[in-house]
C-alpha positions as CSV (number, residue, x, y, z in Angstrom):
1,X,69.2,94.9,154.3
2,X,65.9,93.5,155.6
3,X,63.4,95.8,157.3
4,X,61.4,94.5,160.2
5,X,57.8,93.9,159.2
6,X,55.2,95.5,161.3
7,X,52.0,93.8,162.2
8,X,48.9,95.9,161.9
9,X,47.4,97.4,165.1
10,X,44.3,95.3,164.6
11,X,46.4,92.2,165.2
12,X,46.9,93.2,168.9
13,X,44.5,92.5,171.7
14,X,44.8,96.1,172.8
15,X,45.6,99.0,170.6
16,X,48.5,101.2,171.5
17,X,47.8,104.5,173.3
18,X,48.7,107.3,170.9
19,X,50.7,110.2,172.4
20,X,48.7,113.3,173.2
21,X,49.2,116.2,170.9
22,X,50.7,119.4,172.2
23,X,49.9,122.4,170.0
24,X,52.7,124.4,171.6
25,X,55.3,122.1,170.3
26,X,54.0,121.1,166.9
27,X,57.2,122.3,165.3
28,X,59.5,120.1,167.5
29,X,60.5,116.7,166.0
30,X,58.6,113.8,167.6
31,X,60.6,111.3,169.7
32,X,60.6,107.6,168.8
33,X,57.8,105.7,170.4
34,X,58.4,102.2,171.9
35,X,55.7,100.1,173.5
36,X,55.4,96.8,175.2
37,X,52.1,94.8,175.0
38,X,50.6,92.6,177.6
39,X,50.0,90.0,174.9
40,X,53.8,89.4,174.9
41,X,53.3,87.0,177.8
42,X,50.7,85.1,176.0
43,X,52.9,84.7,173.0
44,X,55.8,83.6,175.2
45,X,53.6,81.2,177.2
46,X,52.2,79.6,174.1
47,X,55.6,79.1,172.6
48,X,56.9,77.6,175.8
49,X,54.0,75.2,175.8
50,X,54.9,74.2,172.2
51,X,58.6,73.8,173.3
52,X,57.6,71.7,176.3
53,X,55.6,69.1,174.4
54,X,58.0,69.0,171.5
55,X,60.6,67.8,174.0
56,X,58.0,65.5,175.6
57,X,57.5,63.9,172.2
58,X,61.2,63.6,171.6
59,X,61.6,61.9,175.0
60,X,58.5,59.7,174.7
61,X,60.2,56.3,174.6
62,X,62.9,56.4,177.2
63,X,60.6,56.5,180.2
64,X,58.5,53.7,178.9
65,X,61.3,51.7,177.3
66,X,60.4,48.4,179.1
67,X,56.8,48.6,178.1
68,X,57.4,49.4,174.4
69,X,60.0,46.7,174.1
70,X,57.6,44.1,175.5
71,X,54.4,45.4,173.8
72,X,55.8,45.9,170.3
73,X,59.1,43.9,170.3
74,X,61.3,46.9,170.0
75,X,65.1,46.6,170.6
76,X,67.5,49.0,172.3
77,X,68.6,50.3,168.9
78,X,65.0,51.1,168.0
79,X,64.4,53.2,171.1
80,X,67.8,54.9,170.7
81,X,67.0,55.8,167.0
82,X,63.8,57.5,168.0
83,X,65.7,60.0,170.0
84,X,68.6,60.2,167.6
85,X,66.2,61.5,164.9
86,X,66.0,64.7,166.8
87,X,69.7,65.4,166.5
88,X,70.0,64.2,162.9
89,X,67.1,66.3,161.7
90,X,68.4,69.3,163.6
91,X,71.7,69.1,161.8
92,X,70.0,68.6,158.4
93,X,67.3,71.2,158.7
94,X,69.0,73.9,161.0
95,X,69.9,76.4,158.3
96,X,67.0,75.8,155.9
97,X,64.5,76.4,158.7
98,X,66.4,79.5,160.0
99,X,66.2,80.9,156.5
100,X,62.5,80.2,156.4
101,X,62.2,82.1,159.7
102,X,64.2,85.0,158.2
103,X,62.0,85.2,155.1
104,X,58.5,84.2,156.2
105,X,58.6,85.5,159.8
106,X,57.9,84.1,163.2
107,X,54.1,83.3,162.8
108,X,54.4,81.2,159.7
109,X,57.4,79.3,161.0
110,X,55.8,78.5,164.3
111,X,52.6,77.4,162.5
112,X,54.7,75.1,160.3
113,X,56.6,73.4,163.1
114,X,53.5,73.0,165.2
115,X,51.8,71.4,162.3
116,X,54.7,69.0,161.7
117,X,54.7,67.8,165.3
118,X,50.9,67.6,165.3
119,X,50.8,65.5,162.1
120,X,53.5,63.2,163.5
121,X,51.7,62.6,166.8
122,X,48.4,62.0,165.0
123,X,50.0,59.4,162.8
124,X,51.1,57.4,165.8
125,X,47.5,57.1,167.1
126,X,46.4,54.6,164.4
127,X,46.4,51.0,165.6
128,X,47.4,49.0,162.5
129,X,49.9,46.5,164.0
130,X,53.4,46.5,165.3
131,X,55.1,47.2,162.0
132,X,53.0,50.2,161.2
133,X,53.4,51.5,164.8
134,X,57.2,51.3,164.5
135,X,57.3,53.1,161.2
136,X,54.8,55.7,162.5
137,X,57.1,56.2,165.4
138,X,60.1,56.9,163.1
139,X,58.0,59.3,161.0
140,X,56.8,61.2,164.1
141,X,60.4,61.4,165.4
142,X,61.6,62.9,162.1
143,X,58.8,65.5,161.9
144,X,59.2,66.4,165.5
145,X,63.0,66.6,165.1
146,X,62.5,69.2,162.4
147,X,60.3,71.2,164.8
148,X,63.1,71.1,167.3
149,X,65.1,73.5,165.1
150,X,62.7,76.3,165.7
151,X,62.0,75.4,169.3
152,X,65.7,75.8,170.1
153,X,66.5,78.8,167.9
154,X,63.5,81.0,168.1
155,X,63.5,82.0,171.8
156,X,65.9,85.0,171.3
157,X,63.8,86.1,168.3
158,X,60.7,86.2,170.4
159,X,62.5,88.1,173.2
160,X,63.9,90.6,170.8
161,X,60.7,91.3,168.9
162,X,58.3,91.4,171.9
163,X,60.2,92.3,175.1
164,X,62.1,95.4,176.3
165,X,65.8,95.1,177.2
166,X,65.2,94.6,180.9
167,X,63.1,91.4,180.2
168,X,64.8,89.9,177.2
169,X,67.1,87.4,179.0
170,X,64.2,86.2,181.2
171,X,61.9,85.8,178.2
172,X,64.6,83.7,176.4
173,X,65.0,81.6,179.6
174,X,61.2,80.9,179.9
175,X,61.1,79.5,176.3
176,X,64.2,77.3,176.9
177,X,63.0,76.1,180.3
178,X,59.7,75.2,178.7
179,X,61.6,72.9,176.4
180,X,63.6,71.4,179.3
181,X,60.4,70.8,181.3
182,X,59.1,68.6,178.5
183,X,61.6,66.0,179.5
184,X,60.2,66.0,183.0
185,X,56.6,65.7,181.6
186,X,57.7,62.6,179.7
187,X,59.1,61.0,182.9
188,X,55.8,61.8,184.8
189,X,53.2,61.2,182.1
190,X,54.7,58.2,180.4
191,X,55.1,55.8,183.4
192,X,51.7,57.0,184.7
193,X,49.8,56.1,181.6
194,X,52.0,53.1,180.6
195,X,53.0,51.4,183.9
196,X,55.4,48.5,183.5
197,X,54.2,46.6,186.6
198,X,54.0,42.9,185.8
199,X,56.1,43.1,182.6
200,X,58.8,40.4,182.6
201,X,62.4,41.7,182.4
202,X,64.1,38.6,181.4
203,X,63.3,35.5,179.3
204,X,62.9,33.2,182.3
205,X,59.8,35.0,183.3
206,X,58.1,35.0,180.0
207,X,56.0,31.9,180.8
208,X,55.1,33.2,184.3
209,X,51.3,33.2,185.1
210,X,51.8,36.8,186.4
211,X,53.0,38.0,183.0
212,X,50.8,40.8,181.7
213,X,49.0,40.5,178.4
214,X,50.8,42.3,175.6
215,X,47.6,43.7,174.2
216,X,47.0,45.5,177.5
217,X,50.4,47.2,177.2
218,X,49.6,48.2,173.6
219,X,46.3,49.7,174.6
220,X,48.1,51.8,177.3
221,X,50.6,53.0,174.8
222,X,47.9,53.8,172.3
223,X,46.0,55.9,174.8
224,X,49.3,57.7,175.6
225,X,49.7,58.5,171.9
226,X,46.1,59.8,171.7
227,X,46.6,62.1,174.7
228,X,49.9,63.5,173.2
229,X,48.3,64.0,169.8
230,X,45.3,65.8,171.3
231,X,47.5,68.2,173.2
232,X,49.6,69.0,170.1
233,X,46.5,69.5,167.9
234,X,45.2,71.9,170.5
235,X,48.5,73.8,170.5
236,X,48.4,74.0,166.7
237,X,44.8,75.5,166.8
238,X,45.9,78.1,169.4
239,X,48.9,79.1,167.3
240,X,46.8,79.5,164.1
241,X,44.2,81.5,166.0
242,X,46.6,84.1,167.4
243,X,50.4,84.2,167.1
244,X,51.5,87.4,165.4
245,X,55.1,87.7,164.2
246,X,55.7,90.9,166.1
247,X,53.8,93.8,167.7
248,X,52.6,96.8,165.8
249,X,55.1,99.0,167.7
250,X,58.6,97.8,168.6
251,X,59.5,97.4,172.3
252,X,63.0,98.9,172.1
253,X,65.3,100.9,169.8
254,X,67.2,97.8,168.8
255,X,64.1,96.0,167.8
256,X,63.4,98.5,165.0
257,X,66.9,98.4,163.5
258,X,66.9,96.5,160.1
259,X,68.7,93.2,160.3
260,X,71.3,92.1,157.8
261,X,70.1,89.7,155.1
262,X,70.7,86.0,155.5
263,X,73.7,85.5,153.2
264,X,75.5,88.6,154.6
265,X,74.7,87.4,158.1
266,X,76.3,84.0,157.5
267,X,79.4,85.6,156.1
268,X,79.7,88.0,159.0
269,X,79.4,85.2,161.5
270,X,81.9,83.1,159.7
271,X,84.4,86.0,159.7
272,X,83.8,87.0,163.4
273,X,86.3,85.4,165.8
274,X,84.2,86.4,168.8
275,X,81.3,84.4,167.4
276,X,83.4,81.3,167.0
277,X,84.7,81.6,170.5
278,X,81.2,82.2,171.9
279,X,79.9,79.2,169.9
280,X,82.6,76.9,171.1
281,X,82.1,78.0,174.7
282,X,78.4,77.3,174.4
283,X,78.5,74.1,172.2
284,X,81.2,72.2,174.0
285,X,79.7,71.9,177.5
286,X,76.1,72.0,176.1
287,X,76.7,69.2,173.7
288,X,78.7,67.1,176.2
289,X,76.1,67.6,178.9
290,X,73.2,66.6,176.8
291,X,75.0,63.5,175.5
292,X,76.1,62.6,179.0
293,X,72.6,63.0,180.4
294,X,71.3,60.5,177.9
295,X,73.7,57.8,179.2
296,X,74.3,58.8,182.8
297,X,72.8,55.5,183.9
298,X,76.0,53.8,182.6
299,X,78.1,56.3,184.5
300,X,76.3,55.7,187.7
301,X,76.1,51.9,187.5
302,X,79.6,51.2,189.0
303,X,78.7,53.1,192.2
304,X,75.4,51.3,192.7
305,X,72.9,53.8,191.3
306,X,70.2,51.9,189.4
307,X,67.9,53.1,186.6
308,X,65.0,54.1,188.9
309,X,67.2,56.3,191.0
310,X,68.9,57.8,188.0
311,X,65.4,58.7,186.7
312,X,64.7,60.5,190.0
313,X,68.0,62.4,189.7
314,X,67.0,63.4,186.2
315,X,63.6,64.6,187.2
316,X,64.8,66.7,190.1
317,X,67.5,68.1,187.8
318,X,64.9,69.3,185.3
319,X,63.0,71.1,188.1
320,X,66.2,72.6,189.5
321,X,67.3,73.7,186.0
322,X,64.1,75.7,185.8
323,X,64.6,77.6,189.0
324,X,68.3,78.3,188.5
325,X,67.9,79.3,184.9
326,X,64.9,81.6,185.5
327,X,66.6,83.1,188.5
328,X,69.9,83.8,186.7
329,X,68.2,85.3,183.7
330,X,65.9,87.5,185.9
331,X,69.0,88.8,187.7
332,X,70.9,89.4,184.5
333,X,68.1,91.6,183.2
334,X,68.9,94.0,186.0
335,X,72.7,93.9,185.6
336,X,73.1,93.5,181.9
337,X,76.6,94.9,181.8
338,X,77.8,91.9,183.9
339,X,76.7,89.3,181.4
340,X,80.2,88.0,180.8
341,X,80.9,87.8,184.6
342,X,77.6,85.9,185.1
343,X,78.6,83.4,182.4
344,X,82.0,82.8,183.9
345,X,80.5,82.3,187.4
346,X,78.0,79.7,186.2
347,X,80.7,77.9,184.1
348,X,83.0,77.8,187.1
349,X,80.3,76.5,189.4
350,X,79.3,73.8,186.9
351,X,83.0,72.7,186.5
352,X,83.3,72.4,190.3
353,X,80.1,70.4,190.7
354,X,81.1,68.0,187.8
355,X,84.6,67.7,189.3
356,X,83.0,66.6,192.6
357,X,80.8,64.1,190.7
358,X,83.8,62.7,188.8
359,X,85.8,62.1,192.0
360,X,82.8,60.2,193.3
361,X,82.2,58.1,190.2
362,X,85.9,57.3,189.9
363,X,85.9,56.4,193.6
364,X,88.7,58.8,194.5
365,X,86.7,60.1,197.5
366,X,84.3,58.3,199.8
367,X,80.9,57.7,198.1
368,X,77.5,58.6,199.4
369,X,74.2,59.0,197.5
370,X,73.5,62.6,198.7
371,X,76.8,63.7,197.2
372,X,75.7,62.1,193.8
373,X,72.4,63.9,194.0
374,X,73.9,67.3,194.9
375,X,76.8,67.2,192.5
376,X,74.8,66.0,189.5
377,X,71.8,68.4,190.0
378,X,74.1,71.3,190.8
379,X,76.3,70.7,187.7
380,X,73.4,70.2,185.3
381,X,71.5,73.2,186.7
382,X,74.5,75.6,186.5
383,X,75.4,74.4,183.0
384,X,71.8,74.7,181.7
385,X,71.5,78.2,183.2
386,X,74.2,79.4,180.9
387,X,72.0,78.8,177.8
388,X,69.9,81.9,177.7
389,X,72.9,84.0,178.8
390,X,75.0,82.6,175.9
391,X,72.2,83.4,173.5
392,X,71.9,87.0,174.7
393,X,75.7,87.3,174.6
394,X,76.0,86.0,171.1
395,X,73.2,88.1,169.8
396,X,74.8,91.2,171.3
397,X,78.2,90.3,169.7
398,X,76.6,89.7,166.3
399,X,74.1,92.5,166.2
400,X,72.5,93.5,163.8
401,X,72.6,89.9,162.4
402,X,69.2,88.3,163.0
403,X,68.7,86.6,166.3
404,X,67.3,83.4,164.6
405,X,70.5,82.9,162.6
406,X,72.8,83.5,165.6
407,X,70.8,81.0,167.7
408,X,70.8,78.4,164.8
409,X,74.6,78.8,164.6
410,X,75.0,78.1,168.3
411,X,72.5,75.2,168.5
412,X,73.7,73.5,165.3
413,X,77.2,73.0,166.7
414,X,75.8,72.1,170.1
415,X,74.0,69.1,168.4
416,X,77.2,68.2,166.5
417,X,79.2,68.0,169.7
418,X,76.5,65.8,171.2
419,X,76.6,63.5,168.2
420,X,80.4,63.2,168.5
421,X,80.1,62.4,172.3
422,X,77.5,59.7,171.8
423,X,79.5,58.4,168.8
424,X,82.4,57.4,171.0
425,X,80.2,54.6,172.5
426,X,80.3,52.8,169.1
427,X,84.0,52.3,169.5
428,X,84.5,48.6,170.4
429,X,85.6,47.7,174.0
430,X,85.9,51.3,175.1
431,X,85.7,52.0,178.8
432,X,83.2,54.5,180.3
433,X,85.4,56.3,182.7
434,X,86.4,58.8,180.0
435,X,83.0,60.4,180.4
436,X,83.9,61.9,183.8
437,X,87.0,63.6,182.5
438,X,85.2,65.0,179.4
439,X,82.3,66.3,181.5
440,X,84.7,68.3,183.7
441,X,86.9,69.4,180.9
442,X,84.1,70.7,178.7
443,X,83.1,73.2,181.4
444,X,86.7,74.2,182.2
445,X,87.6,74.8,178.5
446,X,84.7,77.2,178.1
447,X,86.1,79.6,180.7
448,X,89.1,80.7,178.7
449,X,87.0,80.8,175.6
450,X,84.6,83.3,177.2
451,X,87.5,85.3,178.6
452,X,89.0,85.6,175.1
453,X,85.8,87.1,173.6
454,X,85.9,90.8,173.3
455,X,82.6,92.1,174.4
456,X,81.2,94.5,171.9
457,X,77.6,95.0,173.0
458,X,76.2,96.8,170.0
459,X,72.6,95.9,170.7
460,X,72.9,97.0,174.3
461,X,74.5,100.3,173.1
462,X,71.6,101.0,170.8
463,X,69.1,100.5,173.6
464,X,71.2,102.5,176.1
465,X,71.4,105.4,173.6
466,X,67.8,106.2,174.5
467,X,68.5,106.4,178.2
468,X,65.6,108.8,178.7
469,X,63.2,105.9,178.1
470,X,63.6,103.8,181.2
471,X,61.4,101.1,182.6
472,X,58.7,103.6,183.5
473,X,58.9,104.9,179.9
474,X,57.3,101.7,178.5
475,X,53.6,102.2,178.5
476,X,51.8,98.9,179.2
477,X,48.9,98.4,176.9
């Protein structure tokens, strides 16, 4: 069994208020003391910032694909491989990094992954020719892909260690939304700093007098790399300066309960049918949706939606995901006993939106652009909103197994499903209409999987066992 390590009170910005002594009751046993610190919001915000720019680095090349192909002679396979490194490194490093988090704690793990991404982005800033730039891009993608393991699996750890029960789902959602917003940042910052105006899009225009100089494109890309590296170095400095693993006093009864050791936790998860059902219910739609989002331009092409408009849909979807996810998580924190019902509702809505989209793309119903926008944005938003809910649900089912290990278990299989989905595109002469059926089916199949899970909310029961400590019982320091 592993006991939770307690940070010293001096590591907090504000020291906890000690309970006043009562000489008339010195013989009575003292009640457990739980506190929440204002610094929890700083810790969460800094991690969300890290998550945001980790995703921005992962999505660097898609929004400026035309420019980097022209400026450095990259091919479609090069651009695709830069993104694929994220999934590959997640599968390779998922459990080693979760073990590191278990043994070394949150602070050292976050410093490590921040340093990896910072080093990778700095390497890309050196202008030593096209060959070096390509290799530096691969190195950065590999290092940043390793960072993605902690970015995706640590949110429930932060929420459990720093936040009271009535804020945990929202805290998990904030960290995950931060990562999602990084994709939107890439779509905004990339084309702004590296515009593709004047870049020829086919060989017949290469000799045109209006063709832009390649060196100008390279300089734009270099400045983009410098800005990204500067941001990540600043994040690393902030993490090193102040990012304690946990507060000096736990925020809830469940936070102070010792977690099972790593090996025992893995065995318990492997032997728990509820965890497998929950993992499949999360990973199947999550992996399919992430894979589909990467190639939705192909899906929209037959109905006349071009790349520019697809980018607009993707950007609006990112913003919509943030609002729907945060709203759902905030509501769940106030009705925690209805977690399973909330999951089923969002999965059903996601399936209905994607069914609507499939009927449009397969041209079974009259087409209109507003329907494409609404069905796509609605489906993606409802699907993404299930992420923090699934994390909280799985952690409750597995408690007292560590939150980091549970989250790694979920996200590792999520990435595997995404790899399988994208792998189908390597089958020769395969049509693309299958994507629509899989998109709908992935959401539908999750509904019975969630229904089959037997809710055993052990963590919630531990917290509810101290019902005398309600929201007003937490003393804000």
